[in-house]
Structure formats: structure tokens, C-alpha cells
PADO-586422 format. One line per field, with one value per atom (N, C-alpha, C, CB): residue number from 1; x, y, z; residue in three letters. Coordinates in steps of 0.05 Angstrom, whole numbers. Glycine has a CB too. Layout:
resi <- c(NUM  ...)
px <- c(X  ...)
py <- c(Y  ...)
pz <- c(Z  ...)
resn <- c(ALA  ...)
end
This chain:
resi <- c(1  1  1  1  2  2  2  2  3  3  3  3  4  4  4  4  5  5  5  5  6  6  6  6  7  7  7  7  8  8  8  8  9  9  9  9  10  10  10  10  11  11  11  11  12  12  12  12  13  13  13  13  14  14  14  14  15  15  15  15  16  16  16  16  17  17  17  17  18  18  18  18  19  19  19  19  20  20  20  20  21  21  21  21  22  22  22  22  23  23  23  23  24  24  24  24  25  25  25  25  26  26  26  26  27  27  27  27  28  28  28  28  29  29  29  29  30  30  30  30  31  31  31  31  32  32  32  32  33  33  33  33  34  34  34  34  35  35  35  35  36  36  36  36  37  37  37  37  38  38  38  38  39  39  39  39  40  40  40  40  41  41  41  41  42  42  42  42  43  43  43  43  44  44  44  44  45  45  45  45  46  46  46  46  47  47  47  47  48  48  48  48  49  49  49  49  50  50  50  50  51  51  51  51  52  52  52  52  53  53  53  53  54  54  54  54  55  55  55  55  56  56  56  56  57  57  57  57  58  58  58  58  59  59  59  59  60  60  60  60  61  61  61  61  62  62  62  62  63  63  63  63  64  64  64  64  65  65  65  65  66  66  66  66  67  67  67  67  68  68  68  68  69  69  69  69  70  70  70  70  71  71  71  71  72  72  72  72  73  73  73  73  74  74  74  74  75  75  75  75  76  76  76  76  77  77  77  77  78  78  78  78  79  79  79  79  80  80  80  80  81  81  81  81  82  82  82  82  83  83  83  83  84  84  84  84  85  85  85  85  86  86  86  86  87  87  87  87  88  88  88  88  89  89  89  89  90  90  90  90  91  91  91  91  92  92  92  92  93  93  93  93  94  94  94  94  95  95  95  95  96  96  96  96  97  97  97  97  98  98  98  98  99  99  99  99  100  100  100  100  101  101  101  101  102  102  102  102  103  103  103  103  104  104  104  104  105  105  105  105  106  106  106  106  107  107  107  107  108  108  108  108  109  109  109  109  110  110  110  110  111  111  111  111  112  112  112  112  113  113  113  113  114  114  114  114  115  115  115  115  116  116  116  116  117  117  117  117  118  118  118  118  119  119  119  119  120  120  120  120  121  121  121  121  122  122  122  122  123  123  123  123  124  124  124  124  125  125  125  125  126  126  126  126  127  127  127  127  128  128  128  128  129  129  129  129  130  130  130  130  131  131  131  131  132  132  132  132  133  133  133  133  134  134  134  134  135  135  135  135  136  136  136  136  137  137  137  137  138  138  138  138  139  139  139  139  140  140  140  140  141  141  141  141  142  142  142  142  143  143  143  143  144  144  144  144  145  145  145  145  146  146  146  146  147  147  147  147  148  148  148  148  149  149  149  149  150  150  150  150  151  151  151  151  152  152  152  152  153  153  153  153  154  154  154  154  155  155  155  155  156  156  156  156  157  157  157  157  158  158  158  158  159  159  159  159  160  160  160  160  161  161  161  161  162  162  162  162  163  163  163  163  164  164  164  164  165  165  165  165  166  166  166  166  167  167  167  167  168  168  168  168  169  169  169  169  170  170  170  170  171  171  171  171  172  172  172  172  173  173  173  173  174  174  174  174  175  175  175  175  176  176  176  176  177  177  177  177  178  178  178  178  179  179  179  179  180  180  180  180  181  181  181  181  182  182  182  182  183  183  183  183  184  184  184  184  185  185  185  185  186  186  186  186  187  187  187  187  188  188  188  188  189  189  189  189  190  190  190  190  191  191  191  191  192  192  192  192  193  193  193  193  194  194  194  194  195  195  195  195  196  196  196  196  197  197  197  197  198  198  198  198  199  199  199  199  200  200  200  200  201  201  201  201  202  202  202  202  203  203  203  203  204  204  204  204  205  205  205  205  206  206  206  206  207  207  207  207  208  208  208  208  209  209  209  209  210  210  210  210  211  211  211  211  212  212  212  212  213  213  213  213  214  214  214  214  215  215  215  215  216  216  216  216  217  217  217  217  218  218  218  218  219  219  219  219  220  220  220  220  221  221  221  221  222  222  222  222  223  223  223  223)
px <- c(710  685  680  683  657  657  650  656  659  649  631  638  604  579  573  568  585  581  594  590  620  630  622  648  604  603  571  605  559  532  536  510  571  580  587  588  595  603  584  608  564  541  524  526  522  500  520  482  555  567  562  596  559  558  530  559  510  484  479  470  501  505  525  527  535  553  547  576  528  508  488  484  472  456  469  450  489  509  514  543  527  537  513  546  485  444  459  405  469  459  471  452  494  513  499  544  505  500  520  498  503  536  521  566  526  514  525  525  513  518  504  509  529  517  534  514  524  535  538  529  534  530  558  515  574  609  621  637  606  611  620  630  623  622  649  617  671  695  696  727  685  689  662  686  631  617  625  624  637  646  675  667  684  701  686  713  671  649  638  621  618  597  622  588  645  669  676  714  680  685  667  693  631  620  614  598  613  610  629  612  651  679  679  727  663  652  635  637  611  589  596  565  610  626  605  631  587  569  581  536  600  623  628  660  631  639  618  643  588  580  569  556  569  562  583  560  612  636  619  662  624  616  596  617  575  540  549  506  574  571  582  575  613  622  607  644  595  578  562  563  549  532  548  528  573  591  599  626  590  599  581  612  552  542  528  540  526  525  546  533  562  581  585  608  566  555  534  531  508  495  510  472  525  534  547  559  569  574  553  591  534  509  496  493  492  477  451  485  437  409  396  401  369  347  355  328  381  391  403  417  418  440  414  471  392  374  355  364  353  337  352  326  382  398  391  434  418  407  392  398  370  339  324  313  342  327  351  327  370  391  385  423  374  371  346  376  323  304  301  294  321  330  343  362  362  371  350  389  339  324  290  305  283  268  272  261  297  307  323  329  331  338  319  349  293  272  260  247  251  243  255  244  294  315  320  341  316  315  285  327  268  240  250  216  267  267  289  279  304  330  309  365  302  282  275  264  248  225  230  213  255  266  284  289  291  305  282  328  261  248  217  249  216  199  216  172  240  253  247  242  240  227  234  184  236  243  214  250  221  194  181  208  209  202  223  209  219  227  259  192  272  286  276  301  251  242  216  240  216  201  221  190  248  265  270  284  273  273  262  279  232  204  206  188  207  207  237  210  261  279  276  291  264  247  223  236  207  186  204  177  229  249  256  272  272  288  263  317  232  223  201  214  202  186  196  165  228  240  245  222  262  260  236  291  219  204  181  199  177  150  142  141  171  181  173  214  186  172  151  174  124  101  84  87  101  83  98  104  112  131  108  188  94  76  59  68  53  21  9  12  34  26  20  45  34  10  -11  10  -30  -52  -65  -51  -56  -71  -73  -66  -52  -56  -73  -14  -70  -87  -113  -105  -133  -165  -156  -174  -152  -152  -134  -138  -113  -98  -111  -68  -123  -145  -173  -152  -179  -203  -182  -231  -169  -151  -142  -120  -138  -132  -165  -112  -179  -205  -224  -231  -218  -234  -214  -241  -187  -172  -157  -152  -146  -133  -102  -146  -105  -67  -55  -53  -28  -12  5  9  9  27  8  45  26  20  35  19  35  52  49  48  65  68  71  86  78  87  57  106  41  13  12  -6  15  7  22  1  39  58  64  78  53  42  15  32  -4  -28  -29  -43  -9  2  11  18  31  39  29  48  -1  -22  -28  -42  -40  -55  -30  -74  -6  2  9  5  19  14  -9  27  -29  -56  -58  -94  -53  -67  -35  -88  -14  11  6  34  -9  -10  -20  -15  -49  -50  -38  -71  -23  -8  13  -1  22  55  47  81  28  22  2  20  -12  -21  -21  -29  -8  -7  16  -19  38  62  93  61  85  106  120  98  105  117  134  78  127  146  175  139  169  200  209  208  207  220  233  205  236  240  260  228  286  305  314  316  341  356  336  387  324  308  286  294  284  263  276  259  293  307  309  339  305  314  286  326  262  234  238  205  248  236  257  239  280  296  279  326  283  263  241  245  220  198  197  183  229  233  239  259  258  257  239  267  227  192  170  173  183  157  178  153  201  210  216  239  202  199  168  212  157  127  126  107  138  142  151  152  166  187  160  222  143  123  102  117  95  76  80  58  99  122  121  158  125  119  95  132  75  49  40  28  45  33  36  47  73  74  72  97  55  42  10  49  -3  -31  -19  -60  -14  -19  12  -16  13  20  41  5  64  99  81  143  76  69  36  77  26  0  13  -35  18  31  51  48  74  92  80  115)
py <- c(1750  1760  1745  1789  1733  1733  1741  1724  1719  1737  1753  1721  1747  1745  1784  1712  1774  1801  1822  1803  1822  1840  1848  1837  1832  1842  1857  1819  1834  1859  1893  1842  1897  1919  1947  1912  1929  1936  1946  1917  1927  1933  1952  1912  1963  1984  2009  1983  2011  2034  2036  2035  2024  2024  2039  1991  2032  2037  2073  2006  2073  2107  2124  2103  2117  2132  2144  2115  2118  2125  2149  2090  2143  2161  2194  2146  2196  2217  2225  2203  2212  2219  2237  2189  2219  2228  2257  2212  2263  2299  2318  2303  2306  2326  2347  2309  2370  2391  2389  2423  2382  2382  2379  2347  2383  2386  2358  2415  2346  2327  2327  2308  2323  2322  2309  2349  2289  2276  2281  2259  2301  2310  2313  2332  2311  2315  2289  2335  2269  2242  2236  2231  2211  2201  2210  2173  2211  2206  2243  2187  2264  2292  2292  2308  2285  2271  2280  2239  2266  2241  2269  2195  2279  2296  2320  2302  2328  2358  2345  2375  2328  2316  2325  2271  2308  2314  2347  2289  2355  2383  2401  2390  2391  2411  2410  2415  2381  2378  2394  2351  2394  2406  2452  2386  2458  2474  2487  2462  2469  2478  2479  2457  2462  2464  2444  2501  2430  2422  2390  2421  2390  2367  2388  2359  2402  2413  2412  2442  2400  2397  2366  2424  2347  2325  2316  2320  2316  2304  2284  2329  2321  2306  2293  2316  2295  2277  2263  2285  2246  2220  2203  2213  2228  2209  2203  2215  2214  2214  2195  2237  2195  2163  2146  2157  2143  2121  2109  2139  2128  2116  2110  2131  2113  2107  2080  2121  2072  2045  2031  2053  2042  2020  2009  2031  2022  2030  1998  2065  2005  1987  1959  1995  1963  1938  1917  1947  1936  1922  1914  1933  1918  1918  1894  1941  1886  1866  1864  1851  1848  1829  1855  1817  1864  1886  1914  1890  1909  1944  1940  1962  1929  1919  1910  1885  1892  1888  1914  1873  1932  1950  1974  1954  1983  2003  1988  2005  1970  1956  1951  1955  1945  1940  1975  1925  1990  2022  2033  2050  2022  2035  2024  2029  1993  1986  1987  1962  2010  2019  2043  2020  2051  2089  2084  2107  2070  2063  2059  2039  2028  2012  2040  1963  2048  2066  2096  2069  2102  2130  2125  2151  2096  2087  2084  2068  2077  2062  2088  2040  2112  2129  2148  2133  2147  2157  2132  2158  2122  2111  2110  2078  2123  2136  2164  2145  2178  2204  2203  2227  2186  2187  2174  2165  2145  2140  2151  2134  2169  2181  2217  2183  2226  2251  2241  2264  2220  2218  2211  2192  2195  2198  2214  2177  2235  2251  2280  2249  2274  2307  2326  2323  2315  2343  2326  2354  2346  2326  2302  2348  2285  2267  2269  2225  2279  2272  2293  2235  2304  2325  2312  2345  2310  2302  2296  2317  2312  2310  2286  2334  2281  2249  2229  2240  2233  2216  2216  2218  2236  2231  2229  2237  2234  2218  2190  2215  2179  2150  2142  2145  2149  2146  2144  2161  2157  2161  2146  2189  2145  2114  2096  2100  2083  2065  2058  2075  2084  2076  2078  2103  2086  2077  2054  2100  2044  2017  1996  2017  2004  1976  1967  1955  1963  1961  1939  1952  1922  1904  1925  1873  1934  1949  1979  1961  1983  2001  1994  2002  1967  1960  1957  1947  1948  1948  1978  1926  1992  2035  2023  2085  2027  2049  2032  2031  2005  1992  2006  1962  1999  2011  2047  1999  2059  2090  2098  2107  2082  2094  2093  2088  2069  2064  2078  2038  2090  2100  2127  2097  2131  2168  2162  2190  2130  2123  2149  2079  2134  2153  2178  2154  2187  2221  2237  2229  2217  2237  2239  2229  2215  2211  2229  2179  2238  2260  2279  2259  2292  2315  2332  2298  2304  2307  2315  2279  2299  2302  2340  2269  2344  2360  2395  2343  2389  2411  2406  2411  2390  2386  2394  2405  2379  2392  2352  2432  2355  2324  2323  2313  2340  2341  2335  2372  2321  2311  2314  2292  2318  2312  2289  2331  2265  2248  2239  2245  2260  2253  2247  2282  2262  2244  2229  2245  2209  2188  2166  2186  2177  2157  2157  2152  2179  2181  2164  2219  2161  2153  2116  2167  2112  2089  2073  2092  2090  2089  2083  2101  2097  2091  2071  2100  2062  2039  2016  2038  2012  1997  1987  1993  2009  2004  2002  2014  2009  2002  1966  2025  1960  1931  1919  1929  1920  1907  1870  1922  1873  1839  1827  1825  1831  1819  1827  1815  1848  1852  1836  1878  1838  1818  1791  1825  1775  1751  1734  1751  1749  1751  1759  1755  1774  1781  1784  1803  1791  1791  1780  1800  1759  1741  1735  1715  1716  1693  1717  1664  1732  1751  1755  1775  1759  1762  1743  1780  1721  1695  1688  1677  1709  1702  1707  1707  1715  1723  1750  1700  1738  1765  1771  1758  1748  1748  1770  1717  1778  1801  1834  1805  1831  1860  1864  1862  1842  1840  1851  1807  1845  1848  1881  1827  1887  1923  1932  1945  1931  1939  1929  1926  1911  1904  1926  1867  1923  1942  1964  1936  1980  2010  2019  2020  1998  2001  2001  1986  1990  1975  2010  1938  2023  2042  2062  2054  2068  2088  2080  2096  2056  2059  2062  2039  2063  2069  2089  2055  2113  2136  2154  2137  2137  2151  2150  2129  2129  2127  2139  2111  2148  2167  2198  2161  2199  2225  2236  2215  2209  2217  2215  2207  2206  2210  2236  2182  2241  2263  2294  2262  2283  2314  2319  2328  2294  2297  2304  2278  2310  2309  2340  2282  2330  2370  2392  2365  2417  2431  2430  2444  2442  2434  2445  2464  2475  2489  2489  2523  2465  2472  2435  2473  2424  2404  2416  2379  2434  2441  2460  2449)
pz <- c(1666  1657  1633  1653  1627  1605  1579  1606  1561  1525  1521  1502  1529  1528  1542  1549  1569  1582  1570  1609  1560  1541  1519  1537  1499  1477  1490  1448  1505  1511  1527  1536  1545  1537  1515  1542  1498  1467  1464  1445  1456  1439  1447  1435  1486  1490  1487  1523  1487  1484  1453  1496  1437  1406  1405  1389  1414  1414  1432  1430  1444  1462  1440  1502  1429  1418  1383  1421  1378  1347  1360  1332  1380  1393  1396  1423  1414  1421  1384  1443  1375  1347  1326  1333  1328  1321  1327  1352  1348  1362  1364  1388  1349  1343  1316  1333  1323  1296  1280  1302  1251  1228  1200  1233  1179  1150  1141  1129  1116  1105  1069  1125  1060  1025  1015  1006  985  971  946  974  943  920  901  925  924  903  900  921  912  923  953  908  960  982  1001  978  988  1004  1009  982  998  994  1019  958  1006  1030  1062  1026  1067  1090  1106  1067  1090  1094  1112  1067  1088  1102  1121  1081  1125  1143  1177  1133  1164  1202  1199  1204  1182  1181  1187  1159  1187  1198  1230  1183  1234  1261  1274  1270  1264  1286  1283  1263  1267  1255  1284  1228  1272  1292  1325  1287  1328  1354  1378  1363  1372  1392  1403  1377  1387  1402  1429  1379  1432  1452  1491  1436  1476  1505  1492  1523  1476  1467  1486  1437  1482  1491  1514  1503  1544  1564  1569  1579  1556  1563  1550  1556  1527  1530  1547  1514  1555  1574  1596  1582  1608  1632  1630  1637  1607  1594  1603  1558  1593  1579  1618  1552  1633  1662  1671  1682  1669  1674  1671  1673  1651  1626  1638  1589  1647  1658  1692  1650  1700  1728  1737  1723  1707  1710  1701  1697  1679  1671  1702  1647  1713  1735  1755  1747  1759  1774  1768  1769  1737  1734  1736  1745  1726  1735  1724  1775  1729  1721  1713  1744  1734  1727  1701  1750  1693  1661  1649  1663  1648  1636  1621  1653  1639  1638  1627  1662  1623  1613  1581  1628  1581  1567  1535  1581  1548  1534  1518  1569  1539  1533  1508  1571  1510  1488  1464  1494  1468  1440  1418  1441  1450  1441  1423  1456  1430  1427  1398  1457  1392  1360  1350  1353  1363  1334  1325  1351  1352  1346  1329  1367  1349  1327  1299  1345  1293  1270  1251  1274  1257  1238  1227  1255  1238  1237  1214  1260  1218  1207  1174  1235  1179  1149  1133  1150  1151  1139  1122  1167  1143  1132  1101  1159  1101  1080  1059  1087  1061  1037  1024  1038  1047  1044  1023  1078  1040  1031  998  1059  995  967  944  968  951  933  926  930  947  938  939  954  937  934  955  909  980  999  1025  996  1047  1071  1076  1105  1085  1088  1129  1076  1140  1168  1186  1175  1203  1209  1241  1218  1247  1270  1294  1275  1298  1315  1316  1318  1298  1294  1301  1260  1292  1304  1329  1295  1346  1373  1388  1382  1381  1387  1399  1360  1371  1364  1384  1323  1386  1406  1432  1406  1441  1469  1477  1471  1459  1456  1470  1419  1452  1456  1487  1440  1481  1510  1533  1518  1531  1554  1549  1568  1528  1524  1515  1510  1496  1494  1465  1506  1452  1423  1410  1414  1429  1414  1413  1428  1436  1427  1402  1457  1407  1395  1355  1408  1350  1327  1317  1323  1344  1332  1331  1346  1353  1342  1314  1364  1315  1278  1255  1264  1261  1237  1243  1234  1274  1276  1277  1304  1271  1264  1239  1269  1218  1196  1195  1175  1204  1208  1234  1208  1248  1261  1250  1285  1221  1213  1183  1206  1173  1142  1148  1140  1154  1166  1159  1205  1181  1185  1162  1218  1152  1134  1109  1128  1101  1079  1082  1078  1102  1102  1107  1127  1119  1123  1087  1141  1073  1051  1027  1046  1037  1019  1026  1034  1054  1067  1067  1102  1062  1068  1038  1098  1026  1004  1016  979  1034  1032  1040  1075  1022  1030  1052  1007  1074  1089  1125  1082  1131  1147  1175  1137  1200  1225  1238  1245  1231  1238  1276  1220  1285  1315  1331  1332  1335  1339  1336  1333  1311  1311  1323  1290  1324  1349  1368  1350  1374  1411  1414  1424  1384  1388  1390  1363  1382  1373  1388  1359  1416  1428  1455  1421  1452  1472  1476  1471  1447  1445  1447  1417  1438  1455  1473  1454  1500  1521  1542  1525  1524  1545  1537  1532  1512  1504  1505  1468  1511  1508  1512  1533  1532  1530  1520  1545  1499  1481  1453  1483  1451  1429  1432  1425  1447  1446  1451  1474  1461  1466  1454  1488  1437  1420  1395  1425  1392  1361  1349  1353  1366  1362  1361  1369  1387  1395  1373  1408  1366  1348  1311  1337  1314  1296  1298  1299  1333  1338  1347  1355  1341  1343  1324  1347  1295  1274  1271  1260  1297  1298  1277  1297  1260  1242  1222  1225  1211  1187  1194  1179  1221  1224  1207  1262  1218  1215  1185  1228  1170  1143  1131  1134  1142  1132  1140  1150  1161  1160  1140  1195  1135  1116  1087  1122  1080  1051  1053  1051  1070  1070  1077  1080  1080  1078  1047  1098  1040  1007  991  996  996  984  986  1020  1004  1015  991  1060  994  982  941  1004  936  914  908  902  919  918  925  930  947  945  922  960  904  880  859  867  855  841  842  842  875  871  870  888  871  870  842  874  816  792  786  776  794  783  801  785  816  832  818  860  805  792  764  799  751  733  731  723  758  752  766  765  789  807  798  863  793  793  814  790  810  837  863  831  848  877  886  873  880  889  913  856  905  932  951  921  941  959  976  946)
resn <- c(LEU  LEU  LEU  LEU  GLU  GLU  GLU  GLU  ALA  ALA  ALA  ALA  GLY  GLY  GLY  GLY  GLN  GLN  GLN  GLN  LEU  LEU  LEU  LEU  SER  SER  SER  SER  ALA  ALA  ALA  ALA  LEU  LEU  LEU  LEU  ALA  ALA  ALA  ALA  ALA  ALA  ALA  ALA  ALA  ALA  ALA  ALA  MET  MET  MET  MET  LEU  LEU  LEU  LEU  CYS  CYS  CYS  CYS  TRP  TRP  TRP  TRP  SER  SER  SER  SER  ALA  ALA  ALA  ALA  TRP  TRP  TRP  TRP  THR  THR  THR  THR  PHE  PHE  PHE  PHE  ALA  ALA  ALA  ALA  LEU  LEU  LEU  LEU  LEU  LEU  LEU  LEU  GLN  GLN  GLN  GLN  LYS  LYS  LYS  LYS  THR  THR  THR  THR  CYS  CYS  CYS  CYS  THR  THR  THR  THR  LEU  LEU  LEU  LEU  ARG  ARG  ARG  ARG  LYS  LYS  LYS  LYS  GLY  GLY  GLY  GLY  VAL  VAL  VAL  VAL  GLY  GLY  GLY  GLY  LYS  LYS  LYS  LYS  GLY  GLY  GLY  GLY  VAL  VAL  VAL  VAL  THR  THR  THR  THR  PHE  PHE  PHE  PHE  LEU  LEU  LEU  LEU  PHE  PHE  PHE  PHE  ALA  ALA  ALA  ALA  SER  SER  SER  SER  ILE  ILE  ILE  ILE  TYR  TYR  TYR  TYR  ARG  ARG  ARG  ARG  HIS  HIS  HIS  HIS  ARG  ARG  ARG  ARG  SER  SER  SER  SER  TRP  TRP  TRP  TRP  LEU  LEU  LEU  LEU  TRP  TRP  TRP  TRP  MET  MET  MET  MET  VAL  VAL  VAL  VAL  PRO  PRO  PRO  PRO  VAL  VAL  VAL  VAL  TYR  TYR  TYR  TYR  LEU  LEU  LEU  LEU  VAL  VAL  VAL  VAL  GLY  GLY  GLY  GLY  GLY  GLY  GLY  GLY  VAL  VAL  VAL  VAL  PHE  PHE  PHE  PHE  ILE  ILE  ILE  ILE  SER  SER  SER  SER  ILE  ILE  ILE  ILE  ALA  ALA  ALA  ALA  TRP  TRP  TRP  TRP  PHE  PHE  PHE  PHE  ARG  ARG  ARG  ARG  GLY  GLY  GLY  GLY  GLY  GLY  GLY  GLY  ASP  ASP  ASP  ASP  TYR  TYR  TYR  TYR  TRP  TRP  TRP  TRP  MET  MET  MET  MET  GLY  GLY  GLY  GLY  THR  THR  THR  THR  LEU  LEU  LEU  LEU  THR  THR  THR  THR  SER  SER  SER  SER  LEU  LEU  LEU  LEU  ALA  ALA  ALA  ALA  GLY  GLY  GLY  GLY  ILE  ILE  ILE  ILE  VAL  VAL  VAL  VAL  VAL  VAL  VAL  VAL  GLY  GLY  GLY  GLY  GLY  GLY  GLY  GLY  GLY  GLY  GLY  GLY  MET  MET  MET  MET  ILE  ILE  ILE  ILE  TRP  TRP  TRP  TRP  LEU  LEU  LEU  LEU  VAL  VAL  VAL  VAL  ARG  ARG  ARG  ARG  ILE  ILE  ILE  ILE  PHE  PHE  PHE  PHE  GLY  GLY  GLY  GLY  SER  SER  SER  SER  LEU  LEU  LEU  LEU  ALA  ALA  ALA  ALA  LEU  LEU  LEU  LEU  GLN  GLN  GLN  GLN  GLN  GLN  GLN  GLN  GLU  GLU  GLU  GLU  ALA  ALA  ALA  ALA  MET  MET  MET  MET  GLY  GLY  GLY  GLY  PHE  PHE  PHE  PHE  GLY  GLY  GLY  GLY  ASP  ASP  ASP  ASP  VAL  VAL  VAL  VAL  THR  THR  THR  THR  LEU  LEU  LEU  LEU  MET  MET  MET  MET  ALA  ALA  ALA  ALA  MET  MET  MET  MET  ILE  ILE  ILE  ILE  GLY  GLY  GLY  GLY  ALA  ALA  ALA  ALA  LEU  LEU  LEU  LEU  LEU  LEU  LEU  LEU  GLY  GLY  GLY  GLY  TRP  TRP  TRP  TRP  GLN  GLN  GLN  GLN  ALA  ALA  ALA  ALA  THR  THR  THR  THR  VAL  VAL  VAL  VAL  VAL  VAL  VAL  VAL  ILE  ILE  ILE  ILE  PHE  PHE  PHE  PHE  PHE  PHE  PHE  PHE  LEU  LEU  LEU  LEU  ALA  ALA  ALA  ALA  PRO  PRO  PRO  PRO  VAL  VAL  VAL  VAL  ALA  ALA  ALA  ALA  ALA  ALA  ALA  ALA  LEU  LEU  LEU  LEU  PHE  PHE  PHE  PHE  ILE  ILE  ILE  ILE  ALA  ALA  ALA  ALA  ALA  ALA  ALA  ALA  GLY  GLY  GLY  GLY  HIS  HIS  HIS  HIS  TYR  TYR  TYR  TYR  LEU  LEU  LEU  LEU  THR  THR  THR  THR  ALA  ALA  ALA  ALA  GLY  GLY  GLY  GLY  LYS  LYS  LYS  LYS  HIS  HIS  HIS  HIS  GLU  GLU  GLU  GLU  LEU  LEU  LEU  LEU  ALA  ALA  ALA  ALA  PHE  PHE  PHE  PHE  GLY  GLY  GLY  GLY  PRO  PRO  PRO  PRO  TYR  TYR  TYR  TYR  LEU  LEU  LEU  LEU  ALA  ALA  ALA  ALA  LEU  LEU  LEU  LEU  ALA  ALA  ALA  ALA  THR  THR  THR  THR  LEU  LEU  LEU  LEU  ALA  ALA  ALA  ALA  VAL  VAL  VAL  VAL  VAL  VAL  VAL  VAL  GLY  GLY  GLY  GLY  GLY  GLY  GLY  GLY  TRP  TRP  TRP  TRP  ALA  ALA  ALA  ALA  ARG  ARG  ARG  ARG  VAL  VAL  VAL  VAL  TRP  TRP  TRP  TRP  PHE  PHE  PHE  PHE  VAL  VAL  VAL  VAL  TYR  TYR  TYR  TYR  THR  THR  THR  THR  ARG  ARG  ARG  ARG  HIS  HIS  HIS  HIS  TYR  TYR  TYR  TYR  PHE  PHE  PHE  PHE  ALA  ALA  ALA  ALA  LEU  LEU  LEU  LEU  GLY  GLY  GLY  GLY  TRP  TRP  TRP  TRP  LEU  LEU  LEU  LEU  LEU  LEU  LEU  LEU  PRO  PRO  PRO  PRO  SER  SER  SER  SER  VAL  VAL  VAL  VAL  ILE  ILE  ILE  ILE  ILE  ILE  ILE  ILE  ILE  ILE  ILE  ILE  SER  SER  SER  SER  LEU  LEU  LEU  LEU  CYS  CYS  CYS  CYS  ALA  ALA  ALA  ALA  MET  MET  MET  MET  GLY  GLY  GLY  GLY  ILE  ILE  ILE  ILE  MET  MET  MET  MET  LEU  LEU  LEU  LEU  TRP  TRP  TRP  TRP  PHE  PHE  PHE  PHE  TRP  TRP  TRP  TRP  ARG  ARG  ARG  ARG  THR  THR  THR  THR  ILE  ILE  ILE  ILE  ARG  ARG  ARG  ARG  ASP  ASP  ASP  ASP  ARG  ARG  ARG  ARG  ILE  ILE  ILE  ILE  TRP  TRP  TRP  TRP  PRO  PRO  PRO  PRO  LEU  LEU  LEU  LEU  ASP  ASP  ASP  ASP  GLU  GLU  GLU  GLU  VAL  VAL  VAL  VAL  ARG  ARG  ARG  ARG)
end
């Protein structure tokens, strides 16, 4: 076996491990420090007992991943692409959830959005998922503005716009990839850096927005 083949299998199992861990029922808080927060996290996993059914799921999934790796070819490429799509799609929305919640001091996204984006990534692969991630806010922008002007509401479900962006990308993928986005993915490791910087900038922007918002509108009108 070549080292690259084993590395690919290890990467696939790491992606699968990350997603199954994300699905575990757990509670996380860092109010008393990172050390106690991690201890409380694993204690909550044990207490909630969701691992009783997740461990068999993890093992069965690991078997199927190993079979796909052994067969190689399109079977393995499709499996690896789907697992990467799950982690990239779900991970990006989860980071938005974390940064947005910290900046706004309220839940920015639900786990349903994380799951939806992860499943989109599993179906379409990680490259299309990145495009959808940046296209969905554009799809929501005008409707969100109209929703605020007509109803005065600040909150808007994001899932429908993820679905709308997915339909747009699937319908025009050849043009989206070959004309607009392929050269960005040639940046290699620079692309994840750009995504992380964009998420940090989003968190800072939302923090400024919350500061201005709380000065202009009473708290009960916003929430």
C-alpha cells in the first residue's frame, strides 16, 4: 500500500469521526474555563447516552468506508468526496453559528442548517458546497430586506436560501465551475484561509451591528 492511499483512508475516517461526534447529544460551555468546559462536554455526552446508538452507526459507516477504499476507483472517489463535503459544508455553517452567536449574543443558526448543508455537501461534494455557502446570503439579501421593511422582523430562516442556492448551482454547474469559480479552487490552501478570514470578518461585522442595534432599538423589539 502507498502512503497516499493510507492517508486518504485516514482523512476519510477523520471526516466520518467528526460528523458522528457532531451528531452526539451534548452540552458545551466555557464559562468556567476551557479545561472544565471540555470535562463537562464529555460528561454530558456520557450522561445523554446518545453514544449508545451512535457507536454502532460509526462502526457500520467505518466498514462501508473501508469497503469503498478497498474497491478504489469511482467508489472510493465518490465516498471521499461526499465525506469531505459533509465536513466542509457542515463545518462552515457551524462556524457561522459559533461566530454569529458570540457576536449577536443569541443563536445565529440552528443545527438544522448545519445538517442541511452537510447533506448538500455529501450529495454535491465540497467544491459546490463552498459556492453555495457564498451564494445563499445573496439569495436571501433582497428577501430579507423586504421582510424587514414590510414586517419589521430581523430574523429569517436560512435553510430555504441554502436550498435555493443549491438549485441554482446544480442547474448551472458547468458555467459556475468553468467560467466563474474553477480558478479560485486552484489557490490550494489559500482558499481555506480566505474562508476563515471571511468568517472572522463576519463575526466582527455582526458585533458592530449588535452594538448599533442595541443603541437604536429596544432589546424586546429586536428579540
